[in-house]
C-alpha positions in Angstrom: 4.6 -32.7 -6.4 8.1 -34.3 -6.6 10.9 -32.5 -8.3 11.5 -33.7 -11.8 8.0 -35.1 -12.2 7.0 -35.9 -15.8 4.6 -33.7 -17.7 1.7 -36.1 -17.4 2.4 -36.7 -13.7 2.1 -33.0 -13.1 -1.1 -32.7 -15.1 -2.6 -35.6 -13.2 -1.5 -34.3 -9.8 -2.5 -30.7 -10.4 -5.7 -31.1 -12.4 -7.1 -34.7 -12.8 -6.7 -35.8 -9.2 -8.2 -32.6 -7.7 -11.2 -32.8 -10.1 -11.7 -36.4 -9.1 -11.5 -35.5 -5.5 -14.2 -32.8 -6.0 -16.6 -35.6 -7.1 -16.6 -36.8 -3.5 -18.5 -33.8 -2.3 -22.3 -34.4 -1.7 -24.9 -33.4 -4.2 -22.4 -32.5 -6.9 -21.3 -29.4 -5.0 -17.7 -29.7 -6.4 -19.1 -29.3 -10.0 -18.6 -25.5 -10.2 -14.9 -25.8 -9.3 -14.4 -28.7 -11.6 -16.1 -26.7 -14.4 -13.9 -23.7 -13.7 -10.8 -25.8 -14.1 -12.2 -27.4 -17.2 -12.9 -24.0 -18.7 -9.4 -22.7 -18.3 -8.0 -26.0 -19.5 -10.3 -25.7 -22.5 -8.9 -22.3 -23.4 -5.3 -23.6 -22.8 -6.0 -26.6 -25.1 -7.5 -24.7 -28.0 -5.0 -21.9 -27.8 -2.1 -24.3 -27.8 -3.8 -26.3 -30.7 -4.1 -23.1 -32.8 -0.9 -21.4 -31.6 -2.8 -18.4 -30.3 -1.7 -18.3 -26.7 -0.1 -14.9 -27.1 -2.9 -13.4 -29.2 -5.7 -12.5 -26.9 -7.9 -11.1 -29.6 -7.5 -14.0 -32.1 -10.8 -15.8 -32.8 -8.9 -18.9 -34.1 -9.0 -20.8 -30.8 -12.8 -20.2 -30.6 -13.2 -21.4 -34.2 -11.3 -24.6 -33.4 -13.2 -25.2 -30.2 -16.6 -24.5 -31.9 -15.8 -26.8 -34.8 -14.5 -29.6 -32.5 -17.7 -29.4 -30.4 -20.0 -29.2 -33.4 -21.2 -25.6 -32.5 -21.4 -22.5 -34.7 -18.9 -19.8 -33.7 -21.8 -17.7 -32.6 -23.1 -20.4 -30.2 -19.6 -21.1 -28.9 -19.2 -17.4 -28.2 -22.5 -17.4 -26.3 -21.4 -20.5 -24.3 -18.1 -18.8 -23.6 -19.8 -15.6 -22.4 -22.1 -17.5 -20.1 -19.8 -20.2 -18.7 -16.2 -19.2 -19.1 -16.5 -15.4 -18.5 -19.1 -15.9 -15.8 -17.2 -18.7 -13.9 -13.7 -17.3 -14.2 -14.6 -13.7 -13.5 -17.2 -14.0 -10.8 -17.4 -17.7 -9.8 -20.9 -18.4 -11.3 -22.2 -18.6 -14.8 -23.7 -15.3 -16.0 -26.8 -14.3 -17.9 -25.7 -13.0 -21.2 -27.9 -10.8 -23.4 -26.7 -11.3 -27.0 -26.6 -7.8 -28.5 -27.4 -9.0 -32.0 -30.6 -10.8 -31.1 -31.6 -9.4 -27.7 -32.0 -13.0 -26.5 -30.9 -13.9 -22.9 -28.7 -16.9 -22.6 -28.4 -18.6 -19.2 -26.7 -21.7 -17.8 -28.3 -24.9 -16.7 -26.1 -27.7 -15.4 -27.2 -31.2 -14.6 -25.9 -34.8 -14.7 -28.6 -35.5 -17.3 -26.9 -33.3 -19.9 -23.9 -34.0 -22.1 -20.3 -32.9 -22.2 -21.1 -30.5 -25.1 -23.1 -27.3 -24.6 -26.7 -27.8 -25.8 -28.9 -24.8 -26.5 -32.6 -25.1 -25.6 -35.3 -22.5 -26.2 -37.2 -21.7 -23.0 -39.2 -18.7 -24.3 -39.2 -16.3 -27.2 -36.3 -14.3 -25.5 -34.6 -16.9 -23.4 -32.3 -19.8 -24.1 -30.6 -22.2 -21.8 -27.1 -23.6 -22.4 -27.2 -27.0 -20.9 -24.1 -28.8 -19.8 -22.9 -31.5 -17.4 -19.9 -30.0 -15.7 -18.3 -33.4 -14.9 -18.6 -34.7 -18.4 -17.2 -31.4 -19.8 -14.2 -31.7 -17.4 -13.7 -35.3 -18.5 -13.9 -34.3 -22.2 -11.2 -31.6 -21.8 -9.0 -33.8 -19.6 -9.1 -36.5 -22.3 -8.0 -34.0 -24.9 -4.8 -33.4 -23.0 -4.3 -37.0 -22.3 -4.6 -37.8 -26.0 -2.2 -34.9 -26.9 0.0 -34.2 -23.8 2.6 -32.1 -25.8 0.0 -29.4 -26.0 0.5 -28.8 -22.3 4.1 -27.6 -23.1 3.2 -25.5 -26.1 2.5 -22.1 -24.4 5.5 -20.0 -23.6 4.3 -17.1 -21.4 2.0 -19.5 -19.6 4.5 -22.4 -19.6 3.4 -25.6 -17.8 5.2 -25.4 -14.4 8.0 -27.6 -13.5 9.0 -28.6 -10.0 12.6 -28.2 -9.1 14.7 -29.1 -6.1 15.6 -26.0 -4.0 
């Protein structure tokens, strides 16, 4: 990245272009890395939007994300447990047993699905959270492109600048 690059140039170079490059891998194999990037960008976006980047326990960013995606806060939390916590802690979505319902939630990714998590009953005690990783990544990228100043809003996780040494 060139020194002095504009905010959107850095965003494009560090996130958009690499995600696009992952699409070149056969059989959608780059989808998990694209999804991982989209998940941390999702958190960055909604924390900036709700001014909660310094408040780890604040549910405000989750409420905003849930509302924006048309999900209940409970379902957004289930999605977050399965996808975000799974992907960003261990590199794969995790199976999550909701303690309030004893229902197991698991991931199912496919190009047939949408950019918004969809919950499907598989059995009495099992639900799938269906998602297209590429469409989700495109959705989150579009949010920053439509509101690029949110990239700069965080202080302790400031959007990096490139300087001449």
